[in-house]
N, C-alpha and C positions, 0 to 999 in steps of 0.2 A: 267884113269889118275885122280888123286885127284884134286878137284877144289880148287883153291887158295882162302883163306879166306880174307875177307876185314878187314884191320887193324883197321878200324874205328868202327867195330862192335864186339860184343861178344855174341855168340849164338843168333844172330839176333837183339841184343839190341845195340843202338848207344852209343858209348863212347865219352863223352865230353872231348875235348882236351883243352890245355892251352889257346889257342886263344879265344875259346868260353867262357871259364871261365872268362877270362879278360873282354870280352865284357859284360857279365852278371853283373860282379862286377861294371864296370863303369856305366852301366845303373842304377843299384840300388843306387849308390853314387849320381848320378845326380838327381834321384827322391827324395832322402833324402834332398839334398841341396835345391831343389825347394820347398819342404815341409817346411824347416826351413825358407826360404825367405818369403813364404806366411804367416807363423805365425808372423814373425817380422813385415812385412808390415801391417798385420791386427791389430797388437797391437799398432803400431804407429798411424794408422788411428783412432783407438778408443781414444787414448790419446789426439790427436789433436782435435777431435770432443768434448771431455769432456772439454778441455781447452776453446774452442770457446763458448760452452754453458755456462760455468761458467762466462766468461768475459761478455757475453751478459746479463746474469741475474744480475751481479753486476752493469753494466753500466745503465741498466734500473731501478735499485733500487729494484728489486724483491728480490735479495739476498743481505743481509747486514751483515757486520761483526761488532762485538763490543757489549758491554753490556749496562750499564747505560748511558743515554744521557750525553755527555760532560765528561764522566769519563776519557777517554783516553787523553783528552786535559788538564785536571787539572794538575797542577804542584804537585810534590811529588811522592812517591813510590807507595802508595796504591790508588786504584780507589776511587773516591769520589762521593757519591750519591748527585745529585742535588735536593735540597729540594724546592727551589723557582725558577721555570723555568723562571719567568719574570725578576728576578734580582738575580742570584745565588751569594751567599756569599762565593765564592771559588776563589782561586788564579789560574789563567790560564797562560799557557806558551806562550811566543811570538813565532809565527810561521814563517816559510819560506814564504815570500810574494808571491812567484811564485807557491806555492803548492795548491792554491785555487783560485776560480773565484770571481771577483768583478764587480758589476754593479754600475754605478754612475748616480745619478739623479739630475737634476737642478730644484729646487722648486721655483726659483726666475725668474725675468724678465731680469736678467743679461746675455746677450748673450755670449756664449762660456765658461761659468763657468764650466760646466761638462767636456767639451773637454780639456780645459787647465789643469784642475786638474787631469784628466785621464793621460794626457801626463806626468805630473810630477810624478805621482805614478808609471807609467810604467818604468820610469828611475830608480826607486827604486826597480824594479824587480816584481812589482805586475802584475797579470794576469787580465787585464781589458777586459771584454767580451762585455760590452755594455755601451753606454752613452745615456741618454734619459732625458725627462722632465716630471714633474708631482709631485704628493704628496704635493700639495699646503698647506695641513694642518700642514706641518712641516716647512714651510718657515720662521717662526719666530725664528728658532733655528740657532746655528752655523752650526751644521751638526748632522744628525741622522744616526746611524749605525744599520742596521737590520740583524738579523741572527736567525737560528733555533736551535734546540737542539744539532745538531752536529757542530755548527759553533761558539761556545762561544769564543774559543781561537783565531779563525780567526777574529772575531769581535774585540777582544782586540787589535790584531795586526793592524787593520785598524784604530781603535780609537786612538791609540798612535800617528798616523800621524797628527791628527786634534785636536789641543787643544780646549777644551770646548765642544767637541761632546758628545752626549748621546747615550746610547744603548736602543733599543726597540726590545723586543722578538717577533719573527714572526714564529709561529708554522708551517706555510705552506712553509717556506723557504726550498729550495732543498739542501740537503746534507750540505756541508761546505761553500756554496756560501754566500757571504756577499753583502748587498746593502748599498750604502752610499748616503744619500740624503743631498745635500748642501743647506743651508738656507741663508737668507739675512745677518746674522751675521758672515758668514764665511769670514775669512780674509786671512789666510795663512796655509801652512803645516809647522809642526815643522821642524827645521833644522836637517839634518841627523846626524850631530855631537852631537846634543843634544837629540837624540832619545832614549827613555827609552825602553830597550828590556828585562828588568827583569820581572819575573812572577808578576802578579797583578790581581786585581779585575776590573770588568767592571764598568764604570760610567753610571749608569742607569737613564733613564728619570723618573721623579716622577710618581708613580703609582696611578691610580685612586682608590679612596676608595669607 
């Protein structure tokens, strides 16, 4: 009697059926999907890490953008080279008061001068980060505005608030931060409706010869 052949084999070799083919195909598809997901997640992780590192470098001042000091702040289409850092003969644009930090110093014996002025400037949208006392050598002025090479336009914006204030260049100033030292001659802030927001030059303190 002839032995009945197994339908799942052919001359001793296993024949793959549709169910097995489907299982293999599904397994391969899942592996490919997992591989694509791993690639996507790895790419996203690298992008997030690079963004974090860039933000950290910018925040700490290690990585800086921009060219000539004050060039991006000058009014006009073309960048302007600052020839005299102490008192640049360049028109600067009025800035958004909340886009930079301001320190206010009371150089007098008048109690509350820095705090009251800070409160008034905050109502105008300024970002006041500190009020303190000191800088007595500038006490005979109305007010003195200090800023560094990246803060010319910001200094102009603060100076426009205080009639009679003078600008003093501070090469050690951080970024666009501005310091406002109030003196014994300080009386008031200019009324907002009379505020001049057109581009203009800084009113500099007399330079030592």
